[in-house]
C-alpha positions in Angstrom: 195.2 104.5 27.4 192.8 107.5 26.6 190.8 106.2 23.2 193.0 109.4 21.0 196.4 108.3 21.9 195.7 104.1 21.2 193.8 105.5 17.8 197.1 107.7 16.9 199.6 104.8 18.1 198.0 102.0 16.0 197.8 104.0 13.1 201.2 104.9 13.3 202.2 101.0 14.2 200.0 100.1 11.2 202.1 102.5 8.8 205.4 101.6 10.0 204.8 97.9 9.0 204.2 98.9 5.4 206.7 101.4 5.1 209.6 98.9 6.9 207.7 96.2 4.7 207.8 98.2 1.5 211.7 99.7 2.3 212.8 95.9 2.8 211.7 94.6 -1.0 213.1 98.1 -2.9 216.3 97.2 -0.3 216.4 94.0 -2.6 215.4 94.8 -5.4 217.0 96.3 -8.9 216.0 98.2 -11.2 218.4 97.1 -13.7 219.6 93.5 -14.6 222.8 92.6 -12.3 225.2 89.9 -11.9 227.0 88.9 -9.5 231.2 88.4 -9.8 234.3 87.9 -8.0 237.0 91.0 -7.1 240.8 90.2 -6.6 240.2 89.0 -3.5 237.7 86.3 -4.1 235.1 87.9 -2.7 231.4 87.8 -4.3 230.7 91.7 -5.9 227.1 93.0 -7.5 227.3 94.8 -10.7 225.0 96.0 -13.1 224.7 95.2 -16.7 225.5 97.7 -19.5 223.5 96.2 -21.9 220.7 93.6 -22.3 221.6 90.3 -22.3 221.3 88.7 -25.5 220.0 85.3 -24.2 219.1 85.9 -20.8 220.0 83.4 -18.3 221.8 81.6 -20.9 223.8 83.9 -22.4 227.6 83.0 -22.9 229.0 86.5 -22.3 227.8 89.9 -20.4 228.5 93.4 -20.7 228.8 94.6 -17.4 229.6 98.5 -15.4 233.1 97.8 -13.5 232.2 98.5 -10.4 236.1 99.5 -10.1 236.4 101.7 -13.2 232.7 102.5 -13.9 233.2 101.1 -17.9 232.6 98.8 -19.8 233.8 95.2 -19.8 232.9 91.6 -21.2 232.7 88.7 -19.1 232.3 85.4 -19.4 229.4 83.7 -18.3 231.9 81.1 -16.6 233.3 84.2 -14.2 229.5 84.9 -12.4 229.0 82.7 -9.2 225.2 82.3 -8.2 224.3 83.8 -4.8 223.8 81.2 -1.4 220.9 80.4 0.2 222.3 80.1 3.8 224.7 82.7 5.8 227.1 80.1 6.5 228.2 76.2 5.9 229.7 73.6 7.9 233.1 71.5 6.6 232.8 68.1 7.4 236.0 67.3 8.5 235.2 69.7 11.6 232.3 71.0 13.5 233.6 74.7 12.5 231.3 76.5 10.5 232.6 79.3 7.6 230.9 82.1 6.2 229.2 80.9 3.2 229.9 83.5 0.5 228.6 82.0 -3.5 228.0 79.2 -5.0 228.8 77.5 -8.3 225.7 75.7 -9.7 225.3 74.1 -12.6 222.3 75.5 -15.6 220.0 73.7 -14.4 220.5 74.9 -10.8 220.3 71.8 -8.9 224.0 70.3 -9.0 226.6 72.2 -6.8 229.8 72.4 -8.8 231.6 74.6 -6.0 231.2 76.0 -2.4 232.7 79.4 -2.4 233.6 80.2 2.0 235.4 83.2 3.5 238.8 82.0 4.6 239.2 83.1 8.7 243.5 83.9 8.5 243.1 85.6 4.7 239.8 86.9 4.8 239.7 85.6 1.0 237.2 83.7 -0.6 238.2 80.0 -0.6 236.8 77.4 -3.1 235.4 74.1 -1.6 234.5 71.0 -3.5 231.0 69.4 -2.3 232.7 66.4 -0.7 234.4 68.9 1.7 231.6 70.6 2.8 228.1 69.8 4.4 226.0 71.8 2.2 222.9 71.0 0.2 220.9 73.6 -1.9 217.2 74.9 -0.5 217.0 77.8 -2.7 218.6 78.0 -6.1 219.4 82.1 -7.1 219.5 82.0 -10.3 223.2 84.3 -12.0 221.2 87.1 -13.5 218.9 89.0 -11.2 216.6 90.2 -13.7 215.5 94.1 -12.5 212.3 95.8 -12.8 212.9 97.5 -16.0 213.7 94.8 -18.1 210.5 92.6 -16.3 208.6 95.5 -17.6 210.1 95.8 -21.2 209.7 92.3 -21.5 206.0 91.7 -20.2 203.9 90.4 -22.9 201.0 92.8 -23.2 198.7 90.1 -23.9 198.4 88.7 -20.6 198.7 91.7 -18.4 195.5 92.4 -20.5 194.2 88.8 -19.3 194.8 89.6 -15.6 193.4 93.2 -15.6 189.8 91.5 -17.5 189.0 88.5 -16.4 188.8 90.2 -12.9 185.5 91.6 -12.3 184.1 88.1 -12.0 185.1 88.8 -8.5 182.9 91.4 -7.8 179.6 89.8 -9.4 179.8 86.8 -7.6 180.2 88.1 -4.6 177.4 90.7 -4.7 175.6 87.3 -5.6 176.6 85.7 -2.5 175.9 88.9 -0.4 172.9 89.2 -1.6 171.6 85.8 -0.8 173.1 86.0 3.2 170.8 89.4 3.0 167.8 87.4 2.3 168.6 84.6 5.2 168.0 87.4 7.3 164.7 89.0 5.8 166.7 92.1 4.6 165.5 92.4 0.7 167.6 94.6 -1.2 167.8 94.0 -4.9 170.8 92.5 -6.8 171.4 95.9 -8.3 171.6 97.3 -5.0 173.9 95.0 -3.4 176.0 95.4 -6.1 176.5 99.3 -6.1 176.9 98.8 -2.3 179.9 96.2 -3.0 181.8 98.4 -5.5 181.4 101.5 -3.0 183.0 99.1 -0.3 185.1 97.9 -2.9 186.3 101.3 -3.8 186.8 102.8 0.4 188.7 99.3 1.0 191.8 101.4 -1.3 192.5 104.4 1.1 191.1 102.0 4.3 193.5 100.0 6.2 194.1 96.4 5.7 191.2 95.4 2.5 188.5 94.8 5.2 188.2 98.7 5.8 184.8 99.1 3.8 183.5 96.3 5.0 182.8 99.2 7.8 180.5 101.2 4.9 178.7 98.5 3.3 177.7 97.4 6.6 176.6 101.6 7.3 174.4 101.7 4.4 173.4 98.6 3.9 171.3 99.2 8.1 170.3 102.2 6.6 168.5 99.9 3.9 166.3 98.0 6.9 165.2 98.1 10.4 167.2 95.0 10.7 170.4 96.6 11.8 172.8 94.4 13.5 171.5 91.8 10.6 172.5 94.0 8.3 176.0 94.6 9.9 176.9 90.8 10.7 176.2 89.9 7.0 179.4 92.0 6.3 180.9 89.8 8.9 179.7 86.6 7.9 180.1 87.1 4.1 184.0 88.5 4.9 184.9 85.1 7.2 183.2 83.1 4.1 184.8 84.7 1.4 188.5 84.1 4.0 187.8 80.5 4.7 187.0 79.5 1.3 190.3 81.0 0.9 192.0 79.2 3.8 190.0 75.7 1.7 190.9 76.5 -1.5 194.8 76.9 -0.3 194.5 73.7 1.7 193.6 71.6 -0.9 196.2 72.9 -3.3 199.2 73.1 -1.0 197.7 69.0 0.0 197.9 67.9 -4.1 200.8 70.1 -4.3 202.7 68.2 -1.2 201.6 64.9 -2.7 202.4 65.0 -5.7 205.8 66.5 -5.7 208.8 63.8 -6.4 210.8 65.3 -3.5 208.6 66.0 -0.4 211.6 66.7 1.8 213.1 70.1 -0.8 212.0 73.8 1.1 208.5 74.0 -1.4 207.2 70.8 -0.5 207.7 71.4 3.3 205.9 75.2 2.8 203.1 73.4 1.0 203.0 71.0 4.2 203.3 74.2 6.2 200.0 75.7 4.6 197.9 72.5 4.2 198.6 72.3 8.6 197.7 75.6 8.9 195.0 75.5 6.4 193.1 72.1 8.4 193.8 74.0 11.8 191.8 77.6 10.6 189.2 74.9 9.1 188.5 72.7 12.3 189.1 76.0 14.5 185.9 77.2 12.6 184.1 73.7 13.0 184.5 73.6 16.3 183.6 77.7 17.3 179.9 76.3 15.2 179.7 73.2 17.4 180.1 75.8 20.6 176.9 78.5 19.4 174.4 75.5 20.0 172.5 75.9 22.1 172.9 73.0 24.6 176.6 73.2 24.1 176.7 76.7 25.1 174.8 76.8 27.9 176.8 73.1 29.4 179.8 75.1 28.7 179.0 78.6 30.7 179.1 80.7 27.8 175.1 82.2 28.0 176.2 82.7 31.7 179.2 84.4 30.5 177.2 86.7 28.0 174.5 87.7 30.5 177.4 89.3 32.3 178.5 91.5 29.5 177.0 95.1 28.9 175.0 95.7 25.4 172.8 92.3 26.0 170.8 94.1 23.9 173.1 93.8 21.1 174.4 90.3 22.2 170.8 88.7 22.2 170.6 90.5 18.8 173.8 88.9 17.9 172.7 85.6 18.8 169.5 85.7 16.8 171.5 86.0 13.3 174.3 83.9 14.3 171.4 81.0 14.8 169.3 82.1 12.2 172.5 81.6 9.7 173.5 78.1 11.7 170.1 76.8 11.0 170.6 77.0 7.2 173.8 74.9 6.8 173.5 74.5 3.3 173.2 77.6 2.7 176.8 79.1 4.5 177.9 75.8 2.5 176.8 76.9 -0.9 178.4 80.3 -0.3 181.6 78.3 0.6 181.6 76.8 -2.6 180.1 79.5 -4.5 183.4 81.5 -3.6 185.6 79.5 -5.3 185.6 81.0 -8.8 186.4 84.2 -6.8 189.6 83.2 -5.6 190.1 81.1 -9.0 189.7 84.1 -10.7 192.4 86.4 -8.3 194.7 83.0 -8.5 194.6 83.1 -12.5 195.0 86.5 -13.0 197.6 86.3 -11.0 199.2 83.5 -12.5 198.8 85.8 -16.1 200.7 88.6 -14.3 202.9 85.8 -13.1 203.6 84.5 -16.5 204.2 88.0 -18.5 206.8 89.0 -15.7 208.5 85.6 -16.1 208.3 83.7 -12.7 209.8 80.7 -12.3 206.6 79.0 -11.7 204.6 75.6 -11.7 200.9 76.6 -12.6 199.8 74.5 -10.0 202.0 76.5 -7.6 200.3 79.7 -8.3 197.1 78.0 -6.5 199.1 77.2 -3.2 201.4 80.8 -2.9 198.4 83.4 -4.0 195.6 82.4 -2.0 198.7 82.9 1.3 199.5 85.8 -0.1 196.4 87.1 -0.7 194.9 86.2 2.8 198.0 88.2 4.1 196.5 91.6 2.4 193.5 90.9 3.9 194.4 91.5 7.5 194.4 94.7 8.6 198.2 95.3 9.2 198.9 97.5 6.8 197.5 100.0 4.5 196.9 98.2 1.4 198.9 94.7 2.8 201.7 97.0 2.0 205.0 95.5 2.6 202.8 92.7 4.3 202.2 90.8 0.8 205.5 91.4 -0.5 206.7 89.3 2.3 205.0 86.6 2.2 205.4 86.7 -1.8 209.1 86.3 -1.2 209.0 83.6 0.9 206.8 81.7 -0.6 208.1 82.1 -4.5 212.1 81.8 -3.3 212.3 77.8 -3.2 211.8 78.2 -7.0 214.6 80.1 -7.8 212.0 84.1 -8.2 214.1 87.1 -7.6 213.0 89.7 -4.7 211.9 91.9 -8.0 209.5 89.6 -9.8 208.1 88.4 -6.3 207.6 92.6 -5.9 206.1 92.7 -9.6 203.6 89.6 -8.7 202.2 91.5 -5.7 202.0 94.6 -7.3 200.6 93.0 -10.5 197.7 91.4 -7.7 197.1 94.8 -5.7 197.4 96.8 -8.9 194.4 95.1 -10.8 192.3 94.9 -7.6 192.7 98.7 -7.3 192.1 99.1 -10.0 188.6 97.9 -10.5 187.9 98.8 -7.1 188.6 102.4 -7.9 185.4 102.3 -10.4 183.6 102.2 -7.5 183.8 105.4 -7.3 181.9 106.1 -10.1 178.8 105.7 -7.5 180.1 107.7 -5.2 180.5 110.9 -7.2 177.0 110.0 -8.0 176.6 111.3 -4.3 175.2 109.7 -1.2 178.1 107.4 -0.1 180.6 108.7 2.2 182.8 107.0 4.7 180.6 106.9 8.2 181.5 109.2 10.7 181.9 108.0 14.7 178.9 109.0 15.6 177.2 107.7 12.4 179.4 103.7 13.0 177.8 104.3 16.8 174.4 104.6 15.6 175.0 101.7 12.9 175.2 99.9 16.5 172.4 101.1 17.8 169.4 98.9 19.2 166.9 97.6 16.2 163.8 99.8 16.9 160.3 98.0 18.1 157.8 97.1 15.4 
């Protein structure tokens, strides 16, 4: 396949993922508050509130817009039902599975009072008692689904400002980390210059696929500051790997802590934490295995050196191996860089926590340190522009166990994305001053050329 065709196919696929993901989120979210009631056939119907609920989820009555007459009418809280977390349910007396329509939960969302199933003969909803049905609630849905408009109105401005103002710490720390990695390769950029390049890269990240596109620009301009072009390029790659690895480690540690301190380790939230902990451990193990395999004796023993000698671009490969060996010979630098990165991710989590509390997400405080790293990590993958659609999917899946609605999960991911973009756009100041542009194809090719001889 020709390169231009492959490029356009990849571009179209990524935008399709972004648009499809966003469409799915919008289709399942609501701008206005809504509740679910039963119609004349005892079937669930979603209706919008005509007026805000006086006491939110705990209100004794609600004013809805009747779906038939389109007029306002009062309904009691007892007339509402909870949305189910499964599509079908099995009766205890037989192996038959019936469509699950709704459930009637206690106020604390922990006890099932009744289960509404579809009667195959009448096509009407029929209530069943918990003893009649093999059913256990996993993801409780509240009776009131708060809309985006209401969440925006009731959001605490001070918490939102806190989410914004705390974020610059991430740019300061990552600039210092990258500068240390450059110095290890004898690339002497000032801390101020490193900070500027970091901000310019962040600026271009707001327009490129995923949140790693600006790394290409950072690598290009760093390579122009030194004759060690390959070292400058790989320093950006290593910097990114360290950032992602520390994110995985922190998420894995918090997921493990959340799992072992949970009252019920068999509930969906605890099981999700266990999967995240195991996945994080697998990633760390793979990283350590890669480091081990790159040891000179091991590399020769397993035939990697022989394989490398058969590949083209031998000068590039040799330079890359030299750079990797330099970093491998300085384990304290790499370990220190990983530990030094934790404040970056803690800042991102705290920023998301402020936003989540502002939008009334029903998440435990420590669970933010489990869910947010995974959400951010999904956005770092170059799958769609700014991780659009991908971040929302993971946010919904990771937070629904605590009764978080689609609208609330959407608000959380938008907060994470918007806060980062607001500060990344400040890098445009340096771009407007001149001298920084996205590298062209020829400039990218030049960046990969072998280093000149001394």
